[in-house]
Residue frames relative to the residue before (quaternion, step in Angstrom):
aa qw qx qy qz dx dy dz
M 1.0000 0.0000 0.0000 0.0000 0.00 0.00 0.00
A 0.6668 0.4801 -0.3028 0.4829 3.46 1.00 -0.79
L 0.5717 0.5879 -0.3479 0.4544 3.69 1.09 -0.61
A 0.7065 0.4909 -0.2553 0.4413 3.46 0.95 -1.19
L 0.6087 0.5834 -0.3107 0.4390 3.48 1.18 -0.84
Y 0.6980 0.4867 -0.2338 0.4703 3.47 1.17 -0.95
L 0.6929 0.4879 -0.2553 0.4654 3.51 0.98 -1.00
A 0.6701 0.5636 -0.3734 0.3062 3.61 0.70 -0.85
P 0.6134 0.5164 -0.3507 0.4839 3.75 1.03 -0.57
I 0.6154 0.5943 -0.3102 0.4146 3.48 1.00 -0.79
L 0.7645 0.3945 -0.1438 0.4891 3.36 0.92 -1.26
I 0.5166 0.5825 -0.3953 0.4875 3.54 1.35 -0.19
R 0.6558 0.5213 -0.2889 0.4633 3.57 0.97 -0.94
A 0.6683 0.5008 -0.2685 0.4802 3.60 1.09 -1.03
A 0.6557 0.4698 -0.3578 0.4705 3.70 0.84 -0.79
L 0.6819 0.4645 -0.3319 0.4573 3.72 0.78 -0.73
R 0.5653 0.5780 -0.3654 0.4613 3.62 1.09 -0.61
Y 0.8386 0.2455 -0.0854 0.4787 3.53 0.72 -1.04
G 0.5430 -0.6916 0.3666 0.3039 3.36 1.26 0.56
I 0.4075 0.6639 -0.5214 0.3482 3.57 0.99 0.72
V 0.3059 0.7750 -0.4700 0.2914 3.58 0.41 1.22
D 0.4155 -0.6539 0.5634 0.2870 3.57 -1.24 0.29
R 0.2120 -0.7845 0.5769 0.0828 3.62 -0.47 1.15
P 0.4633 -0.6743 0.5045 0.2761 3.56 -1.02 0.78
S 0.2038 0.8400 -0.4809 0.1469 3.72 0.62 1.13
T 0.7650 0.3162 -0.2057 0.5220 3.57 1.16 0.03
P 0.6566 -0.5230 0.3400 0.4240 3.68 -1.08 0.47
L 0.6353 0.5365 -0.3283 0.4481 3.64 1.10 -0.61
K 0.6848 0.4023 -0.2672 0.5457 3.74 1.21 -0.50
E 0.0226 -0.8549 0.5160 -0.0485 3.52 -0.23 1.39
H 0.3786 0.7059 -0.5091 0.3148 3.57 1.31 0.37
A 0.5330 -0.6719 0.4109 0.3092 3.46 -1.05 0.61
E 0.7727 0.2637 -0.0584 0.5744 3.54 1.13 -1.07
P 0.5498 -0.5278 0.4834 0.4306 3.60 -1.24 0.39
T 0.2118 -0.7898 0.5752 0.0232 3.45 -1.10 1.14
P 0.5021 -0.6973 0.4068 0.3102 3.68 -0.65 0.96
Y 0.2893 -0.6862 0.6212 0.2441 3.54 -1.11 0.73
L 0.5084 0.6548 -0.4697 0.3034 3.71 -1.05 -0.70
G 0.3645 0.7080 -0.5123 0.3215 3.68 1.10 0.38
G 0.6405 0.5475 -0.3448 0.4137 3.50 1.03 -0.63
L 0.6326 0.4982 -0.3306 0.4923 3.48 1.10 -0.61
V 0.4971 0.5909 -0.4126 0.4833 3.74 1.15 -0.45
V 0.7435 0.4225 -0.2410 0.4590 3.61 0.54 -1.32
F 0.6806 0.5200 -0.3152 0.4087 3.61 0.73 -0.89
V 0.6904 0.4726 -0.2680 0.4776 3.52 0.83 -1.07
S 0.6912 0.4987 -0.2879 0.4368 3.54 0.90 -0.84
F 0.6131 0.5676 -0.2823 0.4715 3.48 1.37 -0.69
L 0.6640 0.5556 -0.2356 0.4415 3.41 1.16 -1.20
L 0.7137 0.4840 -0.2583 0.4354 3.53 0.90 -1.13
A 0.5974 0.5655 -0.3251 0.4665 3.58 1.25 -0.87
L 0.6584 0.4994 -0.3032 0.4745 3.49 0.95 -0.79
A 0.6503 0.5323 -0.3185 0.4384 3.65 0.97 -0.83
L 0.7168 0.4291 -0.2788 0.4736 3.52 1.21 -0.51
T 0.6238 0.5433 -0.3359 0.4503 3.62 1.07 0.07
F 0.8551 -0.1198 0.1167 0.4907 3.65 -0.01 -1.06
P 0.5533 -0.5442 0.4475 0.4444 3.65 -1.10 0.26
F 0.4902 -0.6696 0.4694 0.3016 3.63 -1.00 0.72
D 0.2087 -0.7502 0.6186 0.1051 3.60 -0.86 1.01
Q 0.7569 -0.4089 0.2365 0.4516 3.69 -1.17 0.14
R 0.6811 0.5011 -0.3444 0.4079 3.47 0.93 -0.78
V 0.6183 0.5497 -0.3107 0.4680 3.53 1.12 -0.82
L 0.6202 0.5289 -0.2975 0.4971 3.57 0.93 -0.91
A 0.6887 0.4659 -0.3185 0.4552 3.68 0.65 -0.87
I 0.6853 0.4615 -0.3195 0.4640 3.51 0.80 -0.89
L 0.6746 0.4764 -0.3179 0.4658 3.72 0.83 -0.72
L 0.6005 0.5331 -0.3754 0.4628 3.60 1.15 -0.45
S 0.7072 0.4290 -0.2614 0.4975 3.57 0.89 -0.93
A 0.5725 0.5831 -0.3529 0.4557 3.62 1.12 -0.42
S 0.6603 0.5348 -0.2707 0.4525 3.40 1.11 -1.05
L 0.6304 0.5201 -0.3078 0.4872 3.61 1.13 -0.80
V 0.6441 0.5150 -0.3129 0.4711 3.61 1.04 -0.85
V 0.6250 0.5388 -0.3245 0.4624 3.54 0.99 -0.79
A 0.6848 0.4659 -0.2768 0.4871 3.59 0.83 -0.97
L 0.6372 0.5034 -0.3227 0.4863 3.57 0.96 -0.62
G 0.6950 0.4653 -0.2962 0.4611 3.55 0.85 -0.95
L 0.5944 0.5631 -0.3602 0.4470 3.73 1.11 -0.59
V 0.5975 0.5520 -0.3159 0.4884 3.63 1.10 -0.89
D 0.7168 0.4758 -0.2805 0.4258 3.44 0.78 -1.15
D 0.6286 0.5565 -0.3330 0.4294 3.54 0.99 -0.91
L 0.6672 0.4798 -0.3186 0.4724 3.55 1.15 -0.51
G 0.5185 -0.7113 0.3535 0.3166 3.46 1.23 0.25
T 0.5035 0.6852 -0.3879 0.3559 3.66 1.10 0.70
L 0.7075 0.4501 -0.2856 0.4639 3.62 1.27 -0.01
V 0.3655 -0.6828 0.5976 0.2075 3.42 -1.15 0.79
P 0.7053 -0.4760 0.3167 0.4193 3.67 -1.24 0.54
R 0.5917 0.5848 -0.3282 0.4474 3.66 1.02 -0.97
D 0.7431 0.4358 -0.2389 0.4481 3.51 0.48 -1.16
K 0.6286 0.5321 -0.3140 0.4723 3.56 1.01 -0.81
L 0.6152 0.4951 -0.3471 0.5059 3.70 1.03 -0.78
I 0.6446 0.5415 -0.3386 0.4203 3.62 0.79 -0.94
G 0.6783 0.5119 -0.2602 0.4585 3.49 0.94 -0.97
Q 0.6316 0.5177 -0.3173 0.4821 3.52 1.10 -0.70
V 0.6062 0.5250 -0.3189 0.5052 3.54 1.00 -0.92
V 0.6428 0.5071 -0.3612 0.4463 3.76 0.67 -0.81
A 0.6882 0.4815 -0.2857 0.4614 3.60 0.74 -1.12
A 0.6763 0.4795 -0.3118 0.4642 3.66 0.92 -0.66
V 0.6391 0.5063 -0.3455 0.4645 3.57 1.04 -0.68
V 0.5883 0.5817 -0.3443 0.4438 3.55 1.10 -0.81
L 0.6674 0.5211 -0.2842 0.4498 3.53 0.92 -1.01
V 0.6565 0.5239 -0.2809 0.4643 3.46 0.99 -0.93
K 0.7117 0.4540 -0.2722 0.4617 3.45 0.78 -1.02
A 0.6449 0.5039 -0.3220 0.4760 3.68 1.18 -0.25
G 0.6654 -0.5854 0.2514 0.3891 3.59 1.41 0.19
V 0.5769 0.4626 -0.4319 0.5163 3.62 1.30 0.29
A 0.2364 0.7347 -0.5912 0.2340 3.43 -0.67 1.26
I 0.5196 -0.5698 0.4991 0.3952 3.58 -1.34 0.18
E 0.1563 -0.7827 0.6005 0.0481 3.52 -1.01 0.82
I 0.0127 -0.7590 0.6388 -0.1251 3.50 -0.66 1.45
A 0.3972 -0.7803 0.4322 0.2158 3.44 -0.46 1.25
A 0.6689 0.5174 -0.3067 0.4368 3.60 1.09 -0.79
V 0.7577 0.3453 -0.2273 0.5049 3.81 0.93 -0.26
P 0.5798 -0.6239 0.4055 0.3319 3.56 -1.20 0.80
S 0.7412 -0.4991 0.2697 0.3589 3.52 -1.24 0.49
P 0.6051 0.5638 -0.3505 0.4394 3.60 1.08 -0.75
V 0.6760 0.5103 -0.2649 0.4609 3.47 0.95 -0.93
D 0.5744 0.5464 -0.3516 0.4978 3.60 1.15 -0.52
E 0.7076 0.5006 -0.2355 0.4395 3.42 0.82 -1.10
A 0.6478 0.4849 -0.3170 0.4947 3.64 1.11 -0.72
L 0.6574 0.5192 -0.3198 0.4426 3.53 1.00 -0.75
S 0.6329 0.5364 -0.3167 0.4598 3.55 1.21 -0.73
V 0.6180 0.5355 -0.3294 0.4720 3.49 1.03 -0.84
L 0.6647 0.5033 -0.2908 0.4693 3.58 0.83 -1.11
W 0.6579 0.4964 -0.3113 0.4731 3.71 0.85 -0.87
L 0.6925 0.4775 -0.3173 0.4380 3.55 0.74 -0.84
V 0.6127 0.5041 -0.3048 0.5269 3.67 0.96 -1.04
T 0.6230 0.5414 -0.3728 0.4240 3.83 0.70 -0.73
C 0.6862 0.5258 -0.2323 0.4458 3.41 0.86 -1.33
M 0.6694 0.4783 -0.3047 0.4798 3.61 0.92 -0.85
N 0.6834 0.5024 -0.2740 0.4533 3.57 0.96 -0.74
A 0.5950 0.5819 -0.3277 0.4472 3.50 1.18 -0.86
F 0.6807 0.4604 -0.2588 0.5077 3.53 0.81 -1.13
N 0.6499 0.4730 -0.3719 0.4644 3.73 0.85 -0.72
I 0.6390 0.5465 -0.3365 0.4240 3.68 0.96 -0.76
V 0.7114 0.4596 -0.2568 0.4655 3.59 0.95 -1.06
D 0.5788 0.6034 -0.3808 0.3947 3.65 1.07 -0.38
V 0.5028 0.6787 -0.4455 0.2968 3.55 0.49 1.13
S 0.6726 0.3576 -0.2454 0.5996 3.44 1.44 0.54
D 0.6176 -0.5770 0.4078 0.3455 3.66 -1.04 0.79
G 0.8598 0.0564 -0.1597 0.4818 3.45 -0.89 1.29
L 0.5084 0.6894 -0.4508 0.2511 3.62 1.09 -0.42
A 0.6943 0.4317 -0.2900 0.4975 3.74 0.57 -0.97
T 0.6526 0.5468 -0.3214 0.4144 3.64 0.80 -0.76
T 0.6271 0.4808 -0.3076 0.5302 3.52 1.23 -0.91
A 0.6842 0.5097 -0.3284 0.4053 3.61 0.78 -0.81
G 0.6333 0.5075 -0.3071 0.4970 3.48 1.27 -0.57
L 0.6376 0.5298 -0.3051 0.4687 3.49 1.02 -0.68
V 0.6937 0.4391 -0.2829 0.4960 3.65 0.98 -0.77
G 0.5863 0.5661 -0.3193 0.4835 3.61 1.19 -0.61
A 0.7033 0.4642 -0.2492 0.4773 3.52 0.89 -0.96
L 0.6433 0.5117 -0.3214 0.4702 3.54 1.18 -0.58
G 0.6046 0.5568 -0.3072 0.4797 3.52 1.28 -0.52
A 0.6670 0.4741 -0.2766 0.5038 3.41 1.06 -0.84
L 0.5662 0.5867 -0.3392 0.4692 3.59 1.18 -0.53
A 0.6838 0.4901 -0.2727 0.4666 3.51 0.79 -1.25
M 0.6769 0.4444 -0.3401 0.4782 3.74 0.83 -0.78
A 0.6681 0.4989 -0.3540 0.4236 3.59 0.77 -0.77
V 0.6502 0.5015 -0.3446 0.4549 3.66 1.06 -0.68
L 0.5882 0.5824 -0.3199 0.4609 3.55 1.09 -0.94
N 0.7839 0.3228 -0.1759 0.5003 3.72 0.92 -0.88
G 0.5515 -0.6623 0.3921 0.3216 3.55 1.15 0.15
E 0.4579 0.7012 -0.4336 0.3326 3.50 1.20 0.30
R 0.2414 -0.8423 0.4581 0.1496 3.62 0.06 1.21
M 0.7055 0.4611 -0.3089 0.4407 3.54 0.82 -1.00
I 0.6664 0.4673 -0.3470 0.4659 3.63 0.93 -0.58
A 0.5523 0.5672 -0.3865 0.4732 3.55 1.18 -0.34
A 0.6661 0.5206 -0.2932 0.4464 3.45 0.90 -1.05
M 0.6962 0.4834 -0.2852 0.4474 3.53 0.91 -0.89
A 0.6710 0.5110 -0.3005 0.4452 3.44 1.05 -0.70
A 0.5931 0.5734 -0.2953 0.4819 3.46 1.33 -0.92
S 0.6686 0.5047 -0.2771 0.4706 3.60 0.88 -0.96
L 0.6540 0.4819 -0.3381 0.4752 3.61 0.82 -0.82
A 0.6831 0.5106 -0.3004 0.4271 3.65 0.95 -0.92
G 0.6486 0.4931 -0.3380 0.4711 3.57 1.06 -0.74
A 0.6407 0.5346 -0.3537 0.4226 3.52 1.11 -0.76
C 0.6317 0.5327 -0.2930 0.4810 3.52 1.03 -0.91
L 0.6940 0.5058 -0.2829 0.4271 3.66 1.01 -0.81
G 0.6232 0.5151 -0.3283 0.4884 3.46 1.19 -0.74
F 0.7296 0.4566 -0.2726 0.4300 3.48 0.84 -1.10
L 0.5495 0.6256 -0.4150 0.3668 3.56 1.12 -0.38
R 0.5769 0.5982 -0.4174 0.3677 3.69 1.21 -0.40
V 0.7267 0.3969 -0.2402 0.5067 3.53 1.17 -0.51
N 0.6568 0.4955 -0.2853 0.4916 3.71 1.33 -0.51
R 0.5758 0.5759 -0.4323 0.3871 3.78 0.95 -0.32
Q 0.6674 -0.4938 0.3756 0.4118 3.57 -1.33 0.47
P 0.5971 -0.3401 -0.7156 0.1252 1.77 -1.44 2.02
A 0.5077 -0.6936 0.4418 0.2567 3.55 -0.79 1.24
R 0.1510 -0.7605 0.6217 0.1110 3.43 -1.07 0.79
M 0.7733 0.0800 -0.0826 0.6235 3.55 1.32 -0.02
Y 0.2794 -0.7851 0.5316 0.1514 3.52 -1.13 0.80
L 0.5729 -0.5720 0.4500 0.3770 3.61 -1.05 0.40
G 0.2866 -0.7514 0.5594 0.2007 3.61 0.90 -0.75
D 0.6103 -0.5062 0.3969 0.4624 3.65 -1.04 0.02
T 0.5597 0.6009 -0.4032 0.4038 3.65 1.13 -0.29
G 0.7001 0.4252 -0.2785 0.5015 3.53 0.83 -0.93
A 0.6896 0.4622 -0.3548 0.4301 3.69 0.60 -1.03
M 0.6821 0.4361 -0.3615 0.4625 3.74 0.68 -0.70
L 0.5834 0.5841 -0.3900 0.4078 3.57 0.86 -0.69
I 0.7031 0.4607 -0.2875 0.4590 3.57 0.74 -1.19
G 0.6892 0.5157 -0.3245 0.3921 3.46 0.92 -0.69
A 0.6074 0.5626 -0.2938 0.4778 3.43 1.38 -0.85
V 0.6265 0.5594 -0.3125 0.4437 3.63 1.02 -0.94
L 0.7147 0.4847 -0.2274 0.4501 3.43 0.78 -1.36
G 0.6368 0.5420 -0.2987 0.4600 3.53 1.02 -0.81
A 0.6615 0.4643 -0.2998 0.5068 3.46 0.98 -0.84
L 0.6370 0.5156 -0.3309 0.4678 3.71 0.69 -0.87
A 0.6542 0.4664 -0.3584 0.4754 3.68 0.95 -0.63
M 0.6421 0.4899 -0.3393 0.4823 3.72 0.88 -0.52
V 0.7554 0.3274 -0.3004 0.4815 3.82 0.60 -0.57
G 0.5800 0.6020 -0.4346 0.3353 3.74 0.95 -0.11
R 0.3471 -0.6873 0.5839 0.2571 3.53 -1.36 0.30
Y 0.2653 -0.7876 0.5471 0.0996 3.65 -0.94 0.76
S 0.8512 -0.2193 0.1826 0.4406 3.68 -0.16 -1.12
E 0.2662 -0.7255 0.6088 0.1793 3.50 -1.09 0.73
A 0.6199 0.5771 -0.3549 0.3959 3.64 1.20 -0.15
N 0.8137 0.0976 -0.0185 0.5728 3.48 1.19 -0.45
S 0.4341 -0.6821 0.5198 0.2759 3.68 -1.22 0.33
V 0.5393 0.6367 -0.3886 0.3908 3.67 1.18 -0.04
S 0.6954 0.5196 -0.3212 0.3786 3.56 0.74 -0.93
S 0.5583 0.6149 -0.3885 0.3990 3.69 1.12 -0.64
W 0.7683 0.2797 -0.2061 0.5375 3.72 1.02 -0.32
F 0.6293 0.5396 -0.3571 0.4304 3.61 1.28 -0.37
V 0.6765 0.5183 -0.2942 0.4327 3.49 0.94 -0.82
P 0.6017 0.5477 -0.3655 0.4521 3.64 1.05 -0.54
L 0.6424 0.5398 -0.2809 0.4659 3.51 1.10 -0.90
T 0.6430 0.4981 -0.3081 0.4934 3.63 1.07 -0.61
L 0.6090 0.5502 -0.3916 0.4161 3.58 0.97 -0.51
C 0.7625 0.2409 -0.1664 0.5770 3.65 1.16 -0.41
A 0.1201 0.8661 -0.4771 0.0880 3.57 1.26 0.47
V 0.7313 0.4557 -0.2539 0.4395 3.68 0.71 -1.06
P 0.6633 0.4866 -0.2975 0.4845 3.56 0.95 -1.03
L 0.6835 0.5018 -0.3083 0.4312 3.67 0.89 -0.83
F 0.5957 0.5697 -0.3318 0.4587 3.36 1.26 -0.75
D 0.6888 0.4775 -0.2574 0.4809 3.60 0.84 -0.94
L 0.6514 0.4933 -0.3545 0.4547 3.47 1.01 -0.58
A 0.5789 0.5530 -0.3416 0.4922 3.61 1.24 -0.62
L 0.6662 0.5335 -0.2822 0.4381 3.52 0.81 -1.10
V 0.7038 0.4837 -0.2515 0.4555 3.51 0.82 -1.03
V 0.6633 0.5183 -0.3177 0.4364 3.54 0.95 -0.89
I 0.6518 0.4789 -0.3174 0.4951 3.60 1.03 -1.03
A 0.6663 0.5052 -0.3778 0.3976 3.67 0.66 -0.77
R 0.6881 0.4907 -0.2797 0.4555 3.53 0.89 -1.00
V 0.6046 0.5050 -0.3600 0.4998 3.71 0.97 -0.65
K 0.6862 0.5302 -0.3044 0.3942 3.46 0.83 -0.97
A 0.6895 0.4416 -0.1945 0.5402 3.48 1.27 -0.84
N 0.4103 -0.7230 0.4582 0.3147 3.58 1.19 0.02
R 0.5023 0.6429 -0.4729 0.3329 3.52 0.82 1.01
E 0.6120 -0.5636 0.4031 0.3813 3.57 -1.00 0.56
I 0.4128 -0.7673 0.4087 0.2717 3.52 -0.48 1.21
W 0.6526 0.5272 -0.3234 0.4377 3.75 1.09 -0.20
M 0.6008 0.5513 -0.3726 0.4430 3.53 1.29 -0.05
G 0.5763 -0.6440 0.4040 0.2999 3.58 -1.09 0.57
S 0.0780 0.7939 -0.5924 0.1125 3.52 -0.94 0.90
P 0.5404 -0.6333 0.4544 0.3168 3.57 -1.18 0.45
D 0.3498 0.7745 -0.4724 0.2336 3.68 0.98 0.46
H 0.4551 0.7060 -0.4413 0.3156 3.57 1.12 -0.40
F 0.5476 -0.6132 0.4315 0.3715 3.72 -0.99 0.51
A 0.6200 0.5453 -0.3324 0.4558 3.52 1.05 -0.83
V 0.6579 0.4922 -0.3344 0.4615 3.63 0.87 -1.02
R 0.6573 0.5432 -0.3148 0.4168 3.65 0.84 -1.07
L 0.6642 0.4924 -0.2919 0.4808 3.54 1.02 -1.00
R 0.6516 0.5339 -0.3337 0.4230 3.54 1.00 -0.86
H 0.5963 0.5511 -0.3271 0.4834 3.68 1.12 -0.81
H 0.7604 0.4010 -0.1895 0.4744 3.59 1.08 -0.60
G 0.6659 -0.5871 0.2181 0.4055 3.42 1.39 0.69
V 0.4774 0.6513 -0.4389 0.3940 3.71 1.33 0.06
A 0.4013 -0.7197 0.5163 0.2334 3.56 -0.81 1.13
A 0.6439 -0.5426 0.3954 0.3670 3.57 -1.36 0.60
R 0.6550 0.5592 -0.2977 0.4119 3.45 1.08 -0.78
T 0.6504 0.4846 -0.2746 0.5165 3.47 1.14 -0.82
T 0.6116 0.5289 -0.3673 0.4597 3.67 0.97 -0.57
A 0.6935 0.5046 -0.2784 0.4324 3.53 0.86 -0.95
R 0.6429 0.5093 -0.3027 0.4855 3.52 1.13 -0.86
A 0.6526 0.4820 -0.3157 0.4920 3.59 0.94 -0.86
A 0.6433 0.5219 -0.3342 0.4496 3.59 0.82 -0.73
G 0.6237 0.5538 -0.2908 0.4687 3.45 1.01 -0.87
G 0.6666 0.5195 -0.2729 0.4597 3.53 0.87 -1.03
I 0.6776 0.4861 -0.2813 0.4748 3.54 0.98 -0.95
G 0.6347 0.5176 -0.3329 0.4673 3.61 1.12 -0.71
L 0.6405 0.5344 -0.3082 0.4574 3.48 0.98 -0.79
L 0.6481 0.4951 -0.3400 0.4682 3.60 1.07 -0.77
A 0.6789 0.4977 -0.3289 0.4280 3.55 0.98 -0.79
I 0.6067 0.5335 -0.3354 0.4846 3.54 1.18 -0.63
A 0.6684 0.5137 -0.3220 0.4310 3.52 0.93 -0.78
A 0.6439 0.5170 -0.3041 0.4750 3.49 1.22 -0.75
G 0.5885 0.5872 -0.2954 0.4708 3.54 1.25 -0.77
V 0.7168 0.4036 -0.2788 0.4955 3.54 0.57 -1.18
G 0.6604 0.5257 -0.3598 0.3976 3.69 0.86 -0.74
S 0.6155 0.5806 -0.3358 0.4140 3.46 1.14 -0.69
T 0.5957 0.5901 -0.3909 0.3796 3.54 1.19 -0.52
K 0.6846 0.4646 -0.3248 0.4582 3.70 1.22 -0.21
L 0.6166 0.5480 -0.3508 0.4433 3.61 1.26 0.02
D 0.5037 -0.5901 0.5061 0.3768 3.53 -1.29 0.17
D 0.7715 -0.4177 0.2029 0.4349 3.50 -1.38 0.27
V 0.6392 0.5450 -0.3303 0.4306 3.66 0.94 -0.62
G 0.6687 0.4864 -0.2807 0.4872 3.43 0.99 -0.95
A 0.6820 0.4995 -0.3072 0.4371 3.55 0.84 -0.88
L 0.6066 0.5564 -0.3144 0.4728 3.56 1.22 -0.61
V 0.5816 0.6083 -0.2906 0.4552 3.41 1.17 -0.83
V 0.6827 0.4592 -0.2464 0.5122 3.53 0.82 -1.26
L 0.6548 0.5201 -0.3326 0.4360 3.64 0.85 -1.03
G 0.7151 0.4707 -0.2831 0.4324 3.67 0.93 -0.86
A 0.5560 0.5715 -0.3431 0.4966 3.53 1.33 -0.47
M 0.7146 0.4301 -0.2714 0.4803 3.57 0.83 -0.86
A 0.6080 0.5171 -0.3416 0.4963 3.56 1.03 -0.61
L 0.6166 0.5166 -0.3588 0.4734 3.67 0.99 -0.69
L 0.6432 0.5193 -0.3309 0.4551 3.64 0.86 -1.02
A 0.6726 0.5301 -0.2909 0.4266 3.54 0.82 -0.92
L 0.6471 0.4873 -0.3151 0.4945 3.50 1.06 -0.80
V 0.6647 0.5096 -0.3182 0.4440 3.71 0.83 -0.80
L 0.6181 0.4846 -0.3346 0.5206 3.59 1.09 -0.72
L 0.6523 0.5325 -0.3349 0.4229 3.64 0.77 -0.86
L 0.7003 0.4990 -0.2518 0.4441 3.64 1.02 -0.91
V 0.6141 0.5395 -0.3079 0.4868 3.41 1.33 -0.83
L 0.6372 0.5134 -0.3177 0.4791 3.61 0.88 -0.92
L 0.6905 0.5185 -0.2815 0.4185 3.62 0.77 -1.03
V 0.7863 0.3844 -0.1535 0.4588 3.47 1.01 -0.96
R 0.7647 0.3849 -0.1582 0.4921 3.53 1.04 -1.12
F 0.8161 0.2723 -0.0930 0.5011 3.48 1.14 -0.52
P 0.0102 0.8585 -0.5102 0.0501 3.53 0.80 1.24
P 0.5131 -0.6678 0.4152 0.3441 3.60 -0.93 0.58
R 0.2848 -0.8079 0.4768 0.1968 3.61 -0.72 0.53
L 0.6473 0.4612 -0.3637 0.4858 3.67 1.09 0.24
P 0.5349 -0.6200 0.4687 0.3315 3.70 -1.00 0.49
A 0.5882 -0.5975 0.4007 0.3694 3.54 -0.99 0.61
T 0.0753 -0.7922 0.6022 0.0635 3.73 -0.97 0.68
P 0.4936 -0.5975 0.5030 0.3825 3.68 -1.13 0.44
């Protein structure tokens, strides 16, 4: 957190000096003045240096940092405006494959290794895009990252996994420190660099963590709760774009934060509400680890029902008020 608080003003000045800014060039970008990018570098450097001050890096940490470095490089190129969606997707897949080949992957006893690896790549790419999708409102993606990292930290502490706890705490601190300049009114944005980085690290931590010996449900329920808010927005956007016969990779005002903004809800309120819902989801996930299969399924069903109700309310009661834009 201290590193992020220190680095953010330095990189704000650098971004303004070299013109690495997000300009209000489309209807989705409603900020009045160009706002610096490079927030992803603040989070990454703070995360990396904090880790370097804790434990020696084991294979899992090195694998995650290698993949994260590729994601940061990809995000920086994209923030400069030189990548089309296809090329960004290819880069995300490459970073995910590198992570999997370095030994960080989903392990399902009943399926062969190639299936595990394919599911791992799909999961990681989904997490990266979910955080990229939700990063449309001041403080929202950073808050979601903070909440997810706290959830990963809680699970690691409960299971006595010190290295995962250190990684989760470092990410949480980096997000918390960066939130000072990212909350409404934002003085700096995460950019694709930061959003994809947070998604990649949380997705990786979800794959290396241990969950429950009491049931078989929590091992895939808890990882979903770590990224609950971004995954919810991803589902909402995909459903809305398919329903409107729009290409799912093209920009549109279908995000829940944009819908709420069009109906007078401040970005600060949206981020706080999303953080609260994320904490509720994580509490449900962590609590499910102490239950048997039936109890865990009941908790999962309740959370799925809540998500469905919120989805329907947003689709029906909060329609977007701007036309879709590339």
